[in-house]
N, C-alpha and C positions, 0 to 999 in steps of 0.2 A: 443577088437574088438566089434563093434556094430552089432546087429542083423538086417539083412535087413528087411525092411517093406514089407509085402506081398502086391501084387496088389489088388486093390479093386475088389470085385466080379462084373462080367458083369451084367449090368442092362438091362432088357428087354425094348426095345424102346417103347415109347408111340405110340399108334395107332392114326394116323391123318386121317382126311377125305381126299377126293380126292385132288391131287395136283392142285392148281389153275392155269388156263391158263394165267390169268392176275390179278393183284391186283391194281385196279385203273389204272394209267398210267404205272405201273411197271410190267415188265415181269420177272417172277422167273426162275432161272436156276437150283438151287438146294436147298435142305433143309440143313440149317446150324445146326439146333438143335431144340429140342422140349421139352415141359414140360407139366404140367397138364392143363395149360390155353391156350397155343398157340404154333405154330411153327414159327420159324424164317427162312426166305428165303433170299438167295442171289438173288437180282433182278437188272435188268438194267432199268434205268430211261429213259425218253424220250430224255434226252440230252446225253445218252450213259454212264453216270456215274453209277458205281455199288454202291448199297446201301443194307442195311439189312432191311427187312420189317417183322414186326410181324403180324401174321394172326391168329385170334381166332379160336380155334377148334370148339367151340360151342358158339353161340351168345346168351347166356342166359342173362337176365337182371343183375344178380349178376356179371357175368364175364365182362359185358360191364362197370359196375360201377368200378370194380377193374382195368380194362384196362384204363379207363379214369383217375383214381387216379394215376396210374403209369405214364401216359402221362404228367399229371400236375407236377409230381415229376421230370420227365426228363427235363421239361422246366426250372427248377431251377438250373440244372447242368451247370456249366461254365467250358469250356475247351479251351485251347489256339488254338486248331486245328479247 
């Protein structure tokens, strides 16, 4: 008989700034998740399509560089959808 794995301890949610009314042309409806660098929001685009948009918590030069590096890496990802 195997020993069940205990659940992970609850993590205190990261504190984000005020919920944005709009992120460019995208209107956020809810927070999907957050980390040390940003929050990810479920948004509706101008065409009505739902998308996930990452919004930086703090726009320091270092975080902007890190975000730009992440965006460049995502451009190299290929997926059939």
